[in-house]
C-alpha positions, 0 to 999 in steps of 0.5 A: 407170562410177562405182564406188560405195562404199555402205559396202563393206569392202575388205581390202588385203594389201601395204599397207606397200609403196608401191603398197599404201599408196596403194591403201589411202589411195585407198580410205579417201578414197572412204569404204570400210572398209579392213582391211589385213593385215601380218606381225607383224614389219612396220615399226611406223612403217608400221603406225602410218601406216596406222592413222592414215590410218584403216585397221584393221590385222590382224597375221597369220601369212601361213602360216595360212589361218585367221588370214587368213580371220578378217581377211577375214570380211565384206569385199567384195573382197580386193586384193593388192599383195604384192611379193616372190619366188616364196614371196610371189607364189605361196605367200603369195598362195595363202594369201590366196586360200584365206583369201578363199575360205574367208571367202566373199569374192566378189572378188579382185584379184591383185598383177599391175600390169604389162604384159599377160603373158598375151601372152608365153611362159614363160621370157621374164620370171621375175617375170611367170612367177610371176604367170602361174603364180598365175593358174592357181590363181586361175582355178581358185578359186571367186571372181571375179577381176580383173587390172589391167594398167598397163604400167610405172610411169611414176615409174621414168622419173625414175631407176630405169629406164635410159631417160633419162640426164639429165646426158648428155641422152640417151634410150636405146632398144632396137628402134624409136624409134616403138614406143609403151610403156605407162606409168602412175604408181603414184598413178593405178594405186592410184586405178584399183585402188581404184575397181575394188575398189569396183566389183562389175561388173569383168571378168576383165582391165582395161588402163590406160595413163596415157600411151603415148609412144615413145622419140622422144616422150620425147626431144622432151619432155625437149628442150622441158622442159629447153630443151636438146637431148636425143638418141636413142641406139639400143643395139640390137635385141630379139635383142641385148637378149635375148643381153645378158640371158642373159649378165647372168643367167649372170654375176650370177644374183641369183636371190634378188633381187627386181630383179636387173639382168637382171630389169629388162632382161627387162621392157624386152625385153617392153616393146619387143615388139610383143606389148605393144601394147594392143588396148584401154584402160579409162582411161574406166571411172571418170570423174573420174580425172586421168591423169598424162602423161609430160610432166607427170611429167618436168616436175615432176622437172626443176623439182625437180632 
């Protein structure tokens, strides 16, 4: 299915962030009229960069529905890439939703971009719980919504995610070495989201995965691209990981941090769960997209190192 621009106007919230910025630029490259809303105290350099790219910037108070609704007037879809704690994912995003409804915007893409949290229960992942809570508001609103599930960002494999230990030549894993995990680059997620924003026929949920390697696959990839043997290291099963999460959260709560250590552990716990396995993938919905494989990403990182 091709998404056609035809002069569509799209509003992006969270465009000063990495994903939001890439969504904005992907939309501009497709010929869309792109508006972005930013807070008055947003980084001036990032704002200028968005303007230079061709976006129309609106500085708004995210607590005032009328201000946000004015920026939403006449747009075909509102795309949220907002990142933060509950006050952002629930409160600020609710203002954005209410403003979109007030302005008569037909479609809304929430800031989900994660594993399919509809398969999990409350309390298993704090950050995903907030998104699930926001869905109760979104599904009750008179607007068509589309959530995009992308697994984990593959870019995190080069350092942020404690899975590959390059110097030690280890691939650490929990559970089963044959369990597939879903990874999608930020760039692929942004392009797919831009296509979806321009596509009025999107369903309520879309699932994408740039690649679905197992820990054993990742070990083999690292061995081949580095020319040095990497080894698998099993650190325990799901139950043990859950216990460590409870201990880590008690010892270092970090409740005001977006990504405390235990939050990353919660996400890993979800990824190794059988419930995370995808029943379908919508990668082919927009022909022409080139999906970055984990091998390609890690090879590029290895050659730069």
